C-alpha positions as protocol buffer text, in pm:
chain_id: "A"
residue {
  index: 1
  type: MET
  ca { x: 11027 y: 11762 z: 10931 }
}
residue {
  index: 2
  type: ASP
  ca { x: 10825 y: 12004 z: 10684 }
}
residue {
  index: 3
  type: GLY
  ca { x: 10723 y: 11864 z: 10379 }
}
residue {
  index: 4
  type: LEU
  ca { x: 10703 y: 11492 z: 10430 }
}
residue {
  index: 5
  type: THR
  ca { x: 10411 y: 11314 z: 10317 }
}
residue {
  index: 6
  type: TYR
  ca { x: 10371 y: 11083 z: 10586 }
}
residue {
  index: 7
  type: ASP
  ca { x: 10392 y: 11070 z: 10970 }
}
residue {
  index: 8
  type: GLU
  ca { x: 10564 y: 10807 z: 11082 }
}
residue {
  index: 9
  type: ILE
  ca { x: 10897 y: 10974 z: 11045 }
}
residue {
  index: 10
  type: GLY
  ca { x: 11193 y: 10736 z: 11157 }
}
residue {
  index: 11
  type: ALA
  ca { x: 10997 y: 10440 z: 11184 }
}
residue {
  index: 12
  type: THR
  ca { x: 11241 y: 10240 z: 10967 }
}
residue {
  index: 13
  type: ALA
  ca { x: 11458 y: 10192 z: 11246 }
}
residue {
  index: 14
  type: GLY
  ca { x: 11196 y: 9965 z: 11441 }
}
residue {
  index: 15
  type: GLU
  ca { x: 10895 y: 9841 z: 11380 }
}
residue {
  index: 16
  type: LEU
  ca { x: 10741 y: 9912 z: 11057 }
}
residue {
  index: 17
  type: PRO
  ca { x: 10410 y: 10118 z: 11088 }
}
residue {
  index: 18
  type: PRO
  ca { x: 10075 y: 9930 z: 10999 }
}
residue {
  index: 19
  type: GLY
  ca { x: 9888 y: 10031 z: 10688 }
}
residue {
  index: 20
  type: TYR
  ca { x: 10186 y: 10021 z: 10463 }
}
residue {
  index: 21
  type: HIS
  ca { x: 10377 y: 9772 z: 10229 }
}
residue {
  index: 22
  type: HIS
  ca { x: 10684 y: 9655 z: 10407 }
}
residue {
  index: 23
  type: VAL
  ca { x: 11023 y: 9547 z: 10302 }
}
residue {
  index: 24
  type: ARG
  ca { x: 11294 y: 9439 z: 10489 }
}
residue {
  index: 25
  type: GLN
  ca { x: 11588 y: 9267 z: 10286 }
}
residue {
  index: 26
  type: ARG
  ca { x: 11969 y: 9201 z: 10368 }
}
residue {
  index: 27
  type: ARG
  ca { x: 12269 y: 9105 z: 10200 }
}
residue {
  index: 28
  type: VAL
  ca { x: 12637 y: 8996 z: 10302 }
}
residue {
  index: 29
  type: ILE
  ca { x: 12856 y: 9207 z: 10056 }
}
residue {
  index: 30
  type: GLY
  ca { x: 13203 y: 9094 z: 10134 }
}
residue {
  index: 31
  type: ARG
  ca { x: 13418 y: 9094 z: 10431 }
}
residue {
  index: 32
  type: GLY
  ca { x: 13689 y: 9353 z: 10592 }
}
residue {
  index: 33
  type: ARG
  ca { x: 13732 y: 9724 z: 10677 }
}
residue {
  index: 34
  type: GLU
  ca { x: 13851 y: 9827 z: 10344 }
}
residue {
  index: 35
  type: LEU
  ca { x: 13536 y: 9705 z: 10176 }
}
residue {
  index: 36
  type: PHE
  ca { x: 13329 y: 9858 z: 10451 }
}
residue {
  index: 37
  type: GLU
  ca { x: 13478 y: 10188 z: 10422 }
}
residue {
  index: 38
  type: ARG
  ca { x: 13449 y: 10189 z: 10039 }
}
residue {
  index: 39
  type: ALA
  ca { x: 13071 y: 10086 z: 10065 }
}
residue {
  index: 40
  type: ALA
  ca { x: 13001 y: 10344 z: 10314 }
}
residue {
  index: 41
  type: ASP
  ca { x: 13171 y: 10605 z: 10101 }
}
residue {
  index: 42
  type: ALA
  ca { x: 12949 y: 10513 z: 9809 }
}
residue {
  index: 43
  type: LEU
  ca { x: 12622 y: 10499 z: 10002 }
}
residue {
  index: 44
  type: LEU
  ca { x: 12659 y: 10810 z: 10151 }
}
residue {
  index: 45
  type: ALA
  ca { x: 12723 y: 10981 z: 9824 }
}
residue {
  index: 46
  type: GLY
  ca { x: 12401 y: 10823 z: 9624 }
}
residue {
  index: 47
  type: GLU
  ca { x: 12595 y: 10572 z: 9434 }
}
residue {
  index: 48
  type: VAL
  ca { x: 12348 y: 10295 z: 9550 }
}
residue {
  index: 49
  type: GLN
  ca { x: 12055 y: 10461 z: 9354 }
}
residue {
  index: 50
  type: ARG
  ca { x: 12291 y: 10561 z: 9075 }
}
residue {
  index: 51
  type: ARG
  ca { x: 12421 y: 10226 z: 8994 }
}
residue {
  index: 52
  type: ALA
  ca { x: 12064 y: 10093 z: 9035 }
}
residue {
  index: 53
  type: GLY
  ca { x: 11970 y: 10300 z: 8725 }
}
residue {
  index: 54
  type: ALA
  ca { x: 11837 y: 10616 z: 8886 }
}
residue {
  index: 55
  type: ARG
  ca { x: 11970 y: 10956 z: 8787 }
}
residue {
  index: 56
  type: VAL
  ca { x: 12042 y: 11135 z: 9152 }
}
residue {
  index: 57
  type: GLU
  ca { x: 12097 y: 11484 z: 9240 }
}
residue {
  index: 58
  type: LEU
  ca { x: 12225 y: 11565 z: 9630 }
}
residue {
  index: 59
  type: SER
  ca { x: 12162 y: 11877 z: 9779 }
}
residue {
  index: 60
  type: GLU
  ca { x: 12490 y: 11773 z: 9970 }
}
residue {
  index: 61
  type: THR
  ca { x: 12751 y: 11499 z: 9959 }
}
residue {
  index: 62
  type: PRO
  ca { x: 12818 y: 11313 z: 10199 }
}
residue {
  index: 63
  type: MET
  ca { x: 12422 y: 11267 z: 10275 }
}
residue {
  index: 64
  type: ARG
  ca { x: 12309 y: 11402 z: 10596 }
}
residue {
  index: 65
  type: THR
  ca { x: 11999 y: 11449 z: 10807 }
}
residue {
  index: 66
  type: GLY
  ca { x: 11794 y: 11720 z: 10594 }
}
residue {
  index: 67
  type: THR
  ca { x: 11996 y: 11644 z: 10251 }
}
residue {
  index: 68
  type: ARG
  ca { x: 11726 y: 11674 z: 9964 }
}
residue {
  index: 69
  type: VAL
  ca { x: 11755 y: 11371 z: 9727 }
}
residue {
  index: 70
  type: THR
  ca { x: 11601 y: 11420 z: 9385 }
}
residue {
  index: 71
  type: MET
  ca { x: 11595 y: 11087 z: 9156 }
}
residue {
  index: 72
  type: ARG
  ca { x: 11470 y: 11049 z: 8817 }
}
residue {
  index: 73
  type: LEU
  ca { x: 11370 y: 10682 z: 8690 }
}
residue {
  index: 74
  type: GLY
  ca { x: 11271 y: 10652 z: 8318 }
}
residue {
  index: 75
  type: PHE
  ca { x: 11370 y: 10858 z: 7997 }
}
residue {
  index: 76
  type: GLY
  ca { x: 11187 y: 11197 z: 7851 }
}
residue {
  index: 77
  type: ILE
  ca { x: 10861 y: 11247 z: 7892 }
}
residue {
  index: 78
  type: LEU
  ca { x: 10834 y: 10879 z: 8059 }
}
residue {
  index: 79
  type: SER
  ca { x: 11068 y: 10995 z: 8318 }
}
residue {
  index: 80
  type: ILE
  ca { x: 10946 y: 10998 z: 8710 }
}
residue {
  index: 81
  type: ARG
  ca { x: 11088 y: 11247 z: 8937 }
}
residue {
  index: 82
  type: ILE
  ca { x: 11110 y: 11115 z: 9299 }
}
residue {
  index: 83
  type: PRO
  ca { x: 11205 y: 11376 z: 9546 }
}
residue {
  index: 84
  type: CYS
  ca { x: 11305 y: 11268 z: 9918 }
}
residue {
  index: 85
  type: LEU
  ca { x: 11420 y: 11432 z: 10234 }
}
residue {
  index: 86
  type: VAL
  ca { x: 11700 y: 11256 z: 10439 }
}
residue {
  index: 87
  type: VAL
  ca { x: 11563 y: 11199 z: 10786 }
}
residue {
  index: 88
  type: TRP
  ca { x: 11836 y: 11016 z: 10923 }
}
residue {
  index: 89
  type: ALA
  ca { x: 12229 y: 10980 z: 10858 }
}
residue {
  index: 90
  type: GLU
  ca { x: 12489 y: 10816 z: 11051 }
}
residue {
  index: 91
  type: ARG
  ca { x: 12839 y: 10698 z: 11003 }
}
residue {
  index: 92
  type: THR
  ca { x: 13050 y: 10506 z: 11283 }
}
residue {
  index: 93
  type: PRO
  ca { x: 13353 y: 10284 z: 11268 }
}
residue {
  index: 94
  type: THR
  ca { x: 13104 y: 9990 z: 11251 }
}
residue {
  index: 95
  type: SER
  ca { x: 12796 y: 10119 z: 11072 }
}
residue {
  index: 96
  type: ALA
  ca { x: 12667 y: 10384 z: 10817 }
}
residue {
  index: 97
  type: GLY
  ca { x: 12360 y: 10464 z: 10650 }
}
residue {
  index: 98
  type: PHE
  ca { x: 12086 y: 10675 z: 10596 }
}
residue {
  index: 99
  type: ALA
  ca { x: 11679 y: 10711 z: 10555 }
}
residue {
  index: 100
  type: TYR
  ca { x: 11477 y: 10917 z: 10342 }
}
residue {
  index: 101
  type: GLY
  ca { x: 11121 y: 10991 z: 10338 }
}
residue {
  index: 102
  type: THR
  ca { x: 10921 y: 11093 z: 10061 }
}
residue {
  index: 103
  type: LEU
  ca { x: 10824 y: 11488 z: 9943 }
}
residue {
  index: 104
  type: PRO
  ca { x: 10522 y: 11584 z: 9747 }
}
residue {
  index: 105
  type: GLY
  ca { x: 10558 y: 11485 z: 9398 }
}
residue {
  index: 106
  type: HIS
  ca { x: 10707 y: 11138 z: 9495 }
}
residue {
  index: 107
  type: PRO
  ca { x: 10500 y: 10838 z: 9347 }
}
residue {
  index: 108
  type: GLU
  ca { x: 10471 y: 10686 z: 9684 }
}
residue {
  index: 109
  type: ARG
  ca { x: 10448 y: 10793 z: 10053 }
}
residue {
  index: 110
  type: GLY
  ca { x: 10660 y: 10649 z: 10337 }
}
residue {
  index: 111
  type: GLU
  ca { x: 11029 y: 10620 z: 10414 }
}
residue {
  index: 112
  type: GLU
  ca { x: 11345 y: 10373 z: 10305 }
}
residue {
  index: 113
  type: ARG
  ca { x: 11649 y: 10304 z: 10502 }
}
residue {
  index: 114
  type: PHE
  ca { x: 11998 y: 10166 z: 10383 }
}
residue {
  index: 115
  type: THR
  ca { x: 12243 y: 10088 z: 10653 }
}
residue {
  index: 116
  type: LEU
  ca { x: 12567 y: 9898 z: 10596 }
}
residue {
  index: 117
  type: THR
  ca { x: 12718 y: 9731 z: 10925 }
}
residue {
  index: 118
  type: LEU
  ca { x: 13099 y: 9581 z: 10966 }
}
residue {
  index: 119
  type: GLU
  ca { x: 13012 y: 9300 z: 11217 }
}
residue {
  index: 120
  type: PRO
  ca { x: 13231 y: 9149 z: 11460 }
}
residue {
  index: 121
  type: SER
  ca { x: 13266 y: 8823 z: 11230 }
}
residue {
  index: 122
  type: ASP
  ca { x: 13425 y: 9080 z: 10983 }
}
residue {
  index: 123
  type: GLN
  ca { x: 13120 y: 9041 z: 10742 }
}
residue {
  index: 124
  type: VAL
  ca { x: 13006 y: 9349 z: 10572 }
}
residue {
  index: 125
  type: VAL
  ca { x: 12583 y: 9328 z: 10569 }
}
residue {
  index: 126
  type: PHE
  ca { x: 12368 y: 9573 z: 10356 }
}
residue {
  index: 127
  type: GLU
  ca { x: 12039 y: 9604 z: 10479 }
}
residue {
  index: 128
  type: ILE
  ca { x: 11709 y: 9790 z: 10344 }
}
residue {
  index: 129
  type: ALA
  ca { x: 11407 y: 9848 z: 10517 }
}
residue {
  index: 130
  type: ALA
  ca { x: 11119 y: 10047 z: 10382 }
}
residue {
  index: 131
  type: PHE
  ca { x: 10740 y: 10121 z: 10424 }
}
residue {
  index: 132
  type: SER
  ca { x: 10536 y: 10265 z: 10150 }
}
residue {
  index: 133
  type: ARG
  ca { x: 10189 y: 10324 z: 10005 }
}
residue {
  index: 134
  type: PRO
  ca { x: 10086 y: 10503 z: 9680 }
}
residue {
  index: 135
  type: GLY
  ca { x: 10107 y: 10848 z: 9712 }
}
residue {
  index: 136
  type: ARG
  ca { x: 9979 y: 10965 z: 9355 }
}
residue {
  index: 137
  type: TRP
  ca { x: 9695 y: 10850 z: 9123 }
}
residue {
  index: 138
  type: PHE
  ca { x: 9899 y: 10658 z: 8866 }
}
residue {
  index: 139
  type: THR
  ca { x: 10034 y: 10444 z: 9193 }
}
residue {
  index: 140
  type: ARG
  ca { x: 9706 y: 10379 z: 9314 }
}
residue {
  index: 141
  type: VAL
  ca { x: 9553 y: 10258 z: 8968 }
}
residue {
  index: 142
  type: GLY
  ca { x: 9885 y: 10060 z: 8918 }
}
residue {
  index: 143
  type: ALA
  ca { x: 9963 y: 9968 z: 9276 }
}
residue {
  index: 144
  type: PRO
  ca { x: 10060 y: 9579 z: 9161 }
}
residue {
  index: 145
  type: LEU
  ca { x: 10310 y: 9709 z: 8922 }
}
residue {
  index: 146
  type: GLY
  ca { x: 10447 y: 9953 z: 9178 }
}
residue {
  index: 147
  type: ARG
  ca { x: 10513 y: 9668 z: 9394 }
}
residue {
  index: 148
  type: LEU
  ca { x: 10706 y: 9490 z: 9119 }
}
residue {
  index: 149
  type: VAL
  ca { x: 10891 y: 9810 z: 9050 }
}
residue {
  index: 150
  type: GLN
  ca { x: 10987 y: 9841 z: 9416 }
}
residue {
  index: 151
  type: ALA
  ca { x: 11083 y: 9474 z: 9448 }
}
residue {
  index: 152
  type: TRP
  ca { x: 11307 y: 9504 z: 9124 }
}
residue {
  index: 153
  type: MET
  ca { x: 11465 y: 9827 z: 9270 }
}
residue {
  index: 154
  type: THR
  ca { x: 11508 y: 9665 z: 9610 }
}
residue {
  index: 155
  type: ARG
  ca { x: 11702 y: 9380 z: 9426 }
}
residue {
  index: 156
  type: ARG
  ca { x: 11924 y: 9626 z: 9242 }
}
residue {
  index: 157
  type: TYR
  ca { x: 11986 y: 9848 z: 9542 }
}
residue {
  index: 158
  type: LEU
  ca { x: 12118 y: 9547 z: 9731 }
}
residue {
  index: 159
  type: HIS
  ca { x: 12343 y: 9430 z: 9474 }
}
residue {
  index: 160
  type: ALA
  ca { x: 12476 y: 9798 z: 9375 }
}
residue {
  index: 161
  type: LEU
  ca { x: 12732 y: 9785 z: 9640 }
}
């Protein structure tokens, strides 16, 4: 896909590539088909990112492969623009999700996947997988702070549904 700032497109679906910081987190958010359907609608409309505190613009809703996602965190001149491209999106009767990769201007390089599953036990499970490394001078200089921000946002994402 043109414009992405990393080569390992789709790697969040399996083993995460070496040379990156890795994240794998999961949370049971509840039970039942009704919860799954509501959560899937919200997930594919960018609500996880919005509820986590980002301002989000989508080129289309629901998200699908090729959707452009532009997020902003912060305020005024301290706002950071976070452009991404959806590299995978899917919705089935028992799963829904998307993965987006970083575009030029994003503070990191890598990919993040958000997957929602209705398990046979009727539990609804939300999972996040990501790999990233600094993509701009300020994220290279502030790499330890960047990891803290990523961990904080992952927790916010997991609790957003």
